[in-house]
LUMNUKE-956062 format. One line per field, with one value per residue (C-alpha): residue number from 0; x, y, z. Coordinates in steps of 0.02 Angstrom, whole numbers. Layout:
BEGIN
k: c(NUM | ...)
X: c(X | ...)
Y: c(Y | ...)
Z: c(Z | ...)
REM end
This chain:
BEGIN
k: c(0 | 1 | 2 | 3 | 4 | 5 | 6 | 7 | 8 | 9 | 10 | 11 | 12 | 13 | 14 | 15 | 16 | 17 | 18 | 19 | 20 | 21 | 22 | 23 | 24 | 25 | 26 | 27 | 28 | 29 | 30 | 31 | 32 | 33 | 34 | 35 | 36 | 37 | 38 | 39 | 40 | 41 | 42 | 43 | 44 | 45 | 46 | 47 | 48 | 49 | 50 | 51 | 52 | 53 | 54 | 55 | 56 | 57 | 58 | 59 | 60 | 61 | 62 | 63 | 64 | 65 | 66 | 67 | 68 | 69 | 70 | 71 | 72 | 73 | 74 | 75 | 76 | 77 | 78 | 79 | 80 | 81 | 82 | 83 | 84 | 85 | 86 | 87 | 88 | 89 | 90 | 91 | 92 | 93 | 94 | 95 | 96 | 97 | 98 | 99 | 100 | 101 | 102 | 103 | 104 | 105 | 106 | 107 | 108 | 109 | 110 | 111 | 112 | 113 | 114 | 115 | 116 | 117 | 118 | 119 | 120 | 121 | 122 | 123 | 124 | 125 | 126 | 127 | 128 | 129 | 130 | 131 | 132 | 133 | 134 | 135 | 136 | 137 | 138 | 139 | 140 | 141 | 142 | 143 | 144 | 145 | 146 | 147 | 148 | 149 | 150 | 151 | 152 | 153 | 154 | 155 | 156 | 157 | 158 | 159 | 160 | 161 | 162 | 163 | 164 | 165 | 166 | 167 | 168 | 169 | 170 | 171 | 172 | 173 | 174 | 175 | 176 | 177 | 178 | 179 | 180 | 181 | 182 | 183 | 184 | 185 | 186 | 187 | 188 | 189 | 190 | 191 | 192 | 193 | 194 | 195 | 196 | 197 | 198 | 199 | 200 | 201 | 202 | 203 | 204 | 205 | 206 | 207 | 208 | 209 | 210 | 211 | 212 | 213 | 214 | 215 | 216 | 217 | 218 | 219 | 220 | 221 | 222 | 223 | 224 | 225 | 226 | 227 | 228 | 229 | 230 | 231 | 232 | 233 | 234 | 235 | 236 | 237 | 238 | 239 | 240 | 241 | 242 | 243 | 244 | 245 | 246 | 247 | 248 | 249 | 250 | 251 | 252 | 253 | 254 | 255 | 256 | 257 | 258 | 259 | 260 | 261 | 262 | 263 | 264 | 265 | 266 | 267 | 268 | 269 | 270 | 271 | 272 | 273 | 274 | 275 | 276 | 277 | 278 | 279 | 280 | 281 | 282 | 283 | 284 | 285 | 286 | 287 | 288 | 289 | 290 | 291 | 292 | 293 | 294 | 295 | 296 | 297 | 298 | 299 | 300 | 301 | 302 | 303 | 304 | 305 | 306 | 307 | 308 | 309 | 310 | 311 | 312 | 313 | 314 | 315 | 316 | 317 | 318 | 319 | 320 | 321 | 322 | 323 | 324 | 325 | 326 | 327 | 328 | 329 | 330 | 331 | 332 | 333 | 334 | 335 | 336 | 337 | 338 | 339 | 340 | 341 | 342 | 343 | 344 | 345 | 346 | 347 | 348 | 349 | 350 | 351 | 352 | 353 | 354 | 355 | 356 | 357 | 358 | 359 | 360 | 361 | 362 | 363 | 364 | 365 | 366 | 367 | 368 | 369 | 370 | 371 | 372 | 373 | 374 | 375 | 376 | 377 | 378 | 379 | 380 | 381 | 382 | 383 | 384 | 385 | 386 | 387 | 388 | 389 | 390 | 391 | 392 | 393 | 394 | 395 | 396 | 397 | 398 | 399)
X: c(502 | 643 | 695 | 691 | 804 | 928 | 941 | 962 | 1095 | 1186 | 1174 | 1236 | 1376 | 1430 | 1422 | 1537 | 1655 | 1657 | 1696 | 1843 | 1917 | 1881 | 1979 | 2137 | 2129 | 2101 | 1965 | 1779 | 1671 | 1530 | 1644 | 1693 | 1516 | 1478 | 1624 | 1573 | 1396 | 1467 | 1570 | 1431 | 1317 | 1447 | 1472 | 1285 | 1258 | 1399 | 1314 | 1144 | 1081 | 1054 | 869 | 934 | 1020 | 844 | 907 | 737 | 631 | 513 | 578 | 758 | 715 | 629 | 785 | 896 | 778 | 768 | 951 | 967 | 835 | 912 | 1083 | 1022 | 935 | 1098 | 1190 | 1064 | 1078 | 1267 | 1235 | 1233 | 1148 | 1284 | 1407 | 1292 | 1270 | 1450 | 1484 | 1330 | 1437 | 1554 | 1421 | 1312 | 1452 | 1527 | 1355 | 1292 | 1461 | 1456 | 1288 | 1301 | 1476 | 1437 | 1261 | 1306 | 1466 | 1390 | 1230 | 1342 | 1449 | 1301 | 1218 | 1367 | 1490 | 1379 | 1232 | 1095 | 929 | 912 | 795 | 913 | 1057 | 975 | 932 | 1109 | 1169 | 1046 | 1105 | 1294 | 1276 | 1252 | 1363 | 1334 | 1274 | 1267 | 1456 | 1511 | 1430 | 1485 | 1669 | 1651 | 1587 | 1727 | 1867 | 1781 | 1772 | 1588 | 1635 | 1744 | 1697 | 1783 | 1676 | 1523 | 1560 | 1581 | 1410 | 1327 | 1394 | 1331 | 1161 | 1153 | 1221 | 1093 | 948 | 997 | 985 | 811 | 745 | 817 | 738 | 573 | 572 | 638 | 541 | 429 | 251 | 200 | 27 | -90 | 4 | 166 | 79 | 3 | 182 | 259 | 121 | 121 | 310 | 325 | 191 | 278 | 447 | 374 | 301 | 430 | 555 | 418 | 336 | 497 | 555 | 377 | 386 | 558 | 522 | 376 | 413 | 597 | 704 | 546 | 487 | 601 | 673 | 529 | 641 | 699 | 527 | 460 | 593 | 574 | 388 | 409 | 540 | 429 | 274 | 338 | 436 | 274 | 202 | 357 | 340 | 153 | 192 | 323 | 475 | 596 | 594 | 775 | 738 | 621 | 738 | 878 | 766 | 709 | 889 | 935 | 784 | 821 | 1011 | 1014 | 908 | 1004 | 1171 | 1110 | 1118 | 1264 | 1230 | 1061 | 1132 | 1269 | 1136 | 1038 | 1197 | 1226 | 1057 | 1080 | 1262 | 1261 | 1103 | 1025 | 1146 | 1250 | 1085 | 1087 | 1268 | 1282 | 1117 | 1183 | 1331 | 1222 | 1128 | 1279 | 1288 | 1469 | 1416 | 1342 | 1499 | 1615 | 1519 | 1536 | 1662 | 1688 | 1524 | 1556 | 1728 | 1672 | 1524 | 1634 | 1776 | 1647 | 1578 | 1739 | 1837 | 1700 | 1674 | 1865 | 1889 | 1732 | 1757 | 1945 | 1963 | 1811 | 1855 | 2024 | 1936 | 1888 | 2029 | 2207 | 2303 | 2336 | 2272 | 2116 | 2073 | 2101 | 2001 | 1862 | 1856 | 1863 | 1734 | 1615 | 1649 | 1573 | 1399 | 1277 | 1107 | 1019 | 1120 | 1048 | 875 | 882 | 944 | 805 | 673 | 732 | 733 | 555 | 488 | 570 | 679 | 835 | 865 | 918 | 1096 | 1101 | 1032 | 1174 | 1314 | 1232 | 1228 | 1394 | 1472 | 1383 | 1441 | 1621 | 1616 | 1579 | 1731 | 1869 | 1871 | 1846 | 1989 | 2106 | 2057 | 2082 | 2249 | 2325 | 2253 | 2184 | 2208 | 2273 | 2303 | 2117 | 2071 | 1995 | 2083 | 2013 | 1876 | 1896 | 1831 | 1651 | 1632 | 1504 | 1398 | 1343 | 1273 | 1086 | 967 | 820 | 696 | 737 | 807 | 948)
Y: c(-1465 | -1454 | -1628 | -1581 | -1425 | -1530 | -1669 | -1546 | -1453 | -1626 | -1666 | -1491 | -1508 | -1666 | -1571 | -1426 | -1555 | -1639 | -1475 | -1447 | -1625 | -1605 | -1443 | -1516 | -1684 | -1591 | -1714 | -1698 | -1650 | -1763 | -1909 | -1855 | -1828 | -2006 | -2077 | -1969 | -2044 | -2222 | -2190 | -2095 | -2246 | -2371 | -2274 | -2257 | -2438 | -2490 | -2382 | -2449 | -2276 | -2303 | -2235 | -2081 | -2028 | -1999 | -2054 | -2128 | -1984 | -1913 | -1727 | -1789 | -1905 | -1760 | -1640 | -1775 | -1808 | -1623 | -1608 | -1752 | -1677 | -1495 | -1563 | -1666 | -1512 | -1409 | -1551 | -1542 | -1354 | -1366 | -1462 | -1330 | -1392 | -1334 | -1442 | -1595 | -1577 | -1564 | -1714 | -1817 | -1965 | -1966 | -1952 | -2087 | -2212 | -2186 | -2180 | -2344 | -2432 | -2369 | -2451 | -2611 | -2667 | -2666 | -2719 | -2881 | -2905 | -2885 | -2982 | -3129 | -3112 | -3106 | -3253 | -3372 | -3322 | -3273 | -3389 | -3257 | -3286 | -3222 | -3082 | -3031 | -3041 | -2935 | -2803 | -2804 | -2779 | -2626 | -2555 | -2573 | -2508 | -2329 | -2181 | -2058 | -1894 | -1816 | -1860 | -1824 | -1653 | -1612 | -1652 | -1560 | -1407 | -1406 | -1423 | -1312 | -1435 | -1401 | -1245 | -1344 | -1445 | -1592 | -1581 | -1559 | -1712 | -1814 | -1751 | -1790 | -1975 | -1990 | -1943 | -2069 | -2206 | -2165 | -2152 | -2328 | -2383 | -2305 | -2380 | -2550 | -2539 | -2497 | -2628 | -2771 | -2732 | -2585 | -2610 | -2510 | -2447 | -2308 | -2204 | -2218 | -2154 | -2009 | -1963 | -1972 | -1868 | -1732 | -1727 | -1710 | -1565 | -1472 | -1492 | -1413 | -1266 | -1240 | -1125 | -1007 | -995 | -978 | -829 | -750 | -755 | -692 | -546 | -488 | -533 | -561 | -416 | -356 | -508 | -601 | -753 | -796 | -894 | -1007 | -1037 | -1070 | -1192 | -1286 | -1291 | -1372 | -1496 | -1544 | -1554 | -1670 | -1762 | -1800 | -1866 | -1973 | -2058 | -2082 | -2174 | -2287 | -2184 | -2074 | -1884 | -1861 | -1907 | -1766 | -1655 | -1685 | -1660 | -1496 | -1441 | -1482 | -1390 | -1234 | -1245 | -1100 | -996 | -1030 | -992 | -819 | -762 | -850 | -752 | -831 | -1005 | -981 | -937 | -1091 | -1189 | -1114 | -1167 | -1342 | -1376 | -1277 | -1345 | -1492 | -1599 | -1638 | -1723 | -1828 | -1880 | -1906 | -2005 | -2113 | -2162 | -2208 | -2334 | -2451 | -2589 | -2616 | -2776 | -2859 | -2815 | -2887 | -3037 | -3072 | -2951 | -3065 | -3033 | -2845 | -2851 | -2954 | -2839 | -2686 | -2757 | -2822 | -2644 | -2549 | -2676 | -2701 | -2509 | -2488 | -2623 | -2578 | -2390 | -2355 | -2409 | -2318 | -2159 | -2173 | -2138 | -1966 | -1921 | -1968 | -1888 | -2016 | -1926 | -1873 | -2049 | -2115 | -1972 | -1985 | -2174 | -2175 | -2029 | -2138 | -2285 | -2200 | -2235 | -2175 | -2095 | -2217 | -2362 | -2342 | -2296 | -2465 | -2560 | -2489 | -2530 | -2713 | -2725 | -2644 | -2763 | -2915 | -2945 | -2946 | -2993 | -2866 | -2937 | -2926 | -2750 | -2706 | -2776 | -2678 | -2516 | -2532 | -2573 | -2423 | -2306 | -2378 | -2353 | -2167 | -2151 | -2258 | -2214 | -2030 | -2018 | -2112 | -1998 | -1835 | -1887 | -1984 | -1933 | -1756 | -1672 | -1501 | -1435 | -1424 | -1337 | -1170 | -1010 | -958 | -833 | -663 | -639 | -589 | -427 | -411 | -282 | -425 | -534 | -566 | -449 | -543 | -406 | -431 | -558 | -510)
Z: c(3079 | 3198 | 3160 | 2967 | 3001 | 3102 | 2972 | 2835 | 2934 | 2954 | 2769 | 2720 | 2844 | 2748 | 2589 | 2660 | 2723 | 2548 | 2467 | 2585 | 2549 | 2362 | 2359 | 2447 | 2349 | 2175 | 2130 | 2086 | 2225 | 2160 | 2186 | 2362 | 2409 | 2352 | 2458 | 2605 | 2592 | 2594 | 2750 | 2842 | 2804 | 2868 | 3029 | 3060 | 3032 | 3148 | 3291 | 3235 | 3180 | 3001 | 3009 | 3094 | 2931 | 2857 | 2676 | 2638 | 2710 | 2566 | 2582 | 2570 | 2425 | 2335 | 2359 | 2296 | 2141 | 2109 | 2113 | 1979 | 1870 | 1879 | 1846 | 1699 | 1628 | 1645 | 1553 | 1411 | 1404 | 1368 | 1212 | 1068 | 917 | 799 | 902 | 896 | 715 | 683 | 798 | 755 | 685 | 843 | 980 | 893 | 866 | 1042 | 1131 | 1045 | 1079 | 1254 | 1287 | 1189 | 1251 | 1439 | 1414 | 1326 | 1423 | 1591 | 1555 | 1502 | 1657 | 1781 | 1694 | 1668 | 1796 | 1942 | 1903 | 1900 | 1817 | 1643 | 1697 | 1836 | 1718 | 1586 | 1726 | 1778 | 1601 | 1590 | 1756 | 1708 | 1536 | 1585 | 1584 | 1723 | 1650 | 1826 | 1861 | 1697 | 1688 | 1857 | 1814 | 1645 | 1748 | 1873 | 1736 | 1613 | 1479 | 1466 | 1368 | 1245 | 1090 | 1173 | 1331 | 1231 | 1128 | 1280 | 1347 | 1183 | 1184 | 1364 | 1312 | 1173 | 1292 | 1430 | 1293 | 1244 | 1430 | 1454 | 1297 | 1346 | 1515 | 1447 | 1309 | 1419 | 1588 | 1586 | 1527 | 1373 | 1413 | 1372 | 1496 | 1400 | 1242 | 1337 | 1410 | 1237 | 1151 | 1294 | 1301 | 1110 | 1120 | 1264 | 1187 | 1018 | 1107 | 1243 | 1143 | 1083 | 1256 | 1346 | 1233 | 1250 | 1438 | 1444 | 1323 | 1426 | 1607 | 1626 | 1697 | 1789 | 1887 | 2019 | 1932 | 1826 | 1703 | 1841 | 1905 | 1728 | 1690 | 1854 | 1833 | 1666 | 1731 | 1880 | 1773 | 1641 | 1781 | 1866 | 1698 | 1679 | 1846 | 1816 | 1654 | 1727 | 1661 | 1748 | 1777 | 1717 | 1540 | 1497 | 1595 | 1473 | 1325 | 1391 | 1421 | 1237 | 1175 | 1275 | 1244 | 1129 | 1241 | 1400 | 1328 | 1274 | 1456 | 1545 | 1706 | 1717 | 1690 | 1812 | 1948 | 1904 | 1920 | 2087 | 2151 | 2086 | 2138 | 2298 | 2371 | 2280 | 2199 | 2373 | 2431 | 2276 | 2278 | 2467 | 2466 | 2322 | 2434 | 2580 | 2475 | 2475 | 2607 | 2654 | 2752 | 2602 | 2496 | 2634 | 2648 | 2459 | 2375 | 2232 | 2148 | 2163 | 2099 | 1946 | 1911 | 1926 | 1820 | 1694 | 1670 | 1662 | 1556 | 1433 | 1420 | 1391 | 1266 | 1178 | 1169 | 1162 | 978 | 917 | 1010 | 927 | 769 | 833 | 951 | 915 | 1055 | 1197 | 1349 | 1246 | 1205 | 1379 | 1464 | 1345 | 1367 | 1560 | 1581 | 1467 | 1591 | 1736 | 1804 | 1926 | 1888 | 1773 | 1845 | 2015 | 1946 | 1843 | 1996 | 2106 | 1972 | 1966 | 2157 | 2171 | 2043 | 2120 | 1970 | 2073 | 2257 | 2391 | 2386 | 2192 | 2211 | 2330 | 2218 | 2073 | 2163 | 2238 | 2060 | 1988 | 2120 | 2118 | 1925 | 1959 | 2071 | 2003 | 1816 | 1858 | 1981 | 1863 | 1721 | 1819 | 1894 | 1748 | 1580 | 1602 | 1429 | 1500 | 1323 | 1299 | 1458 | 1430 | 1498 | 1669 | 1665 | 1729 | 1904 | 1910 | 2001 | 2148 | 2059 | 1937 | 2063 | 2065 | 2146 | 2213 | 2158 | 1975 | 1849 | 1735)
REM end
């Protein structure tokens, strides 16, 4: 137990350091945490202490996965039904183009330019087709765009994009078995009953029992996440759907939602983002940098050339178009998941896996930094909220 507390203190120390750096550089803390993870892993490898980081210990992987699941839920909870209905054409077109352009482009690049096998090339196309919901939502949260129609449109397009990635991964590689059928049926039943059960639970027990709504939501997230892993899928997929189903309920109490964000962003997601950075092997990249640059360039260029003309149909102001396009060019969560799936099932080699993960993580950093520094649509930024007074902070004895 002493070792776990010491290791957790070290990782949270990296998180605090990342927050300070992010504040002074005025960029997303999620991206800083990824970069800090990369640098930390490189230093640990230089001194032969990679294992001492504990990035692959079960408890740390659980915290990181929990952070991804809760962050994905929060992203889904921001998608109001009315906004999605109003923007259905936009999010569908942008999301589908955002998936197919890099999937086809990166598959062709890996097969013809890098000489990968067809299976490895398809896996690479899937991994590089993603848009990082975790990074995009973290940026939307920090800028305040998550409260605007503009930001919610980006989040909706991200969902369609990543849904295409999950479906492609399942159709091309994951076995469709009776477990998949059970997962789909149970998930559909839970999603159908969830709004009613949540409101019933809130009406009777909330405001009297400590944080019962948070416990209930996390119970459902972990329960369906378990079923997702059992069926060969990923826990973040039902998490996003749960967030969408409960979006109306969640937005009725912004204080409850803010407290859940505090738990997620303050404690869990640093483990996810920093760990994602530690997965990159700088030695492998230094040995063969061309493959990394080709894959990264293929993803970003195919995203930009595919998306920019279509986004122009819905956004005419220059900064809005470029910001939207660059945010859709990011990748992380489903990209690393897809790459790890390919490596675990021997579809790609360890070197190919390193190139894919590095390209995915770099695509989370480079487009986001450029978007924030050069194309931030400041005219769409919401007005700063009035400072919340301490008397509204959560009392552990009751849930407000």
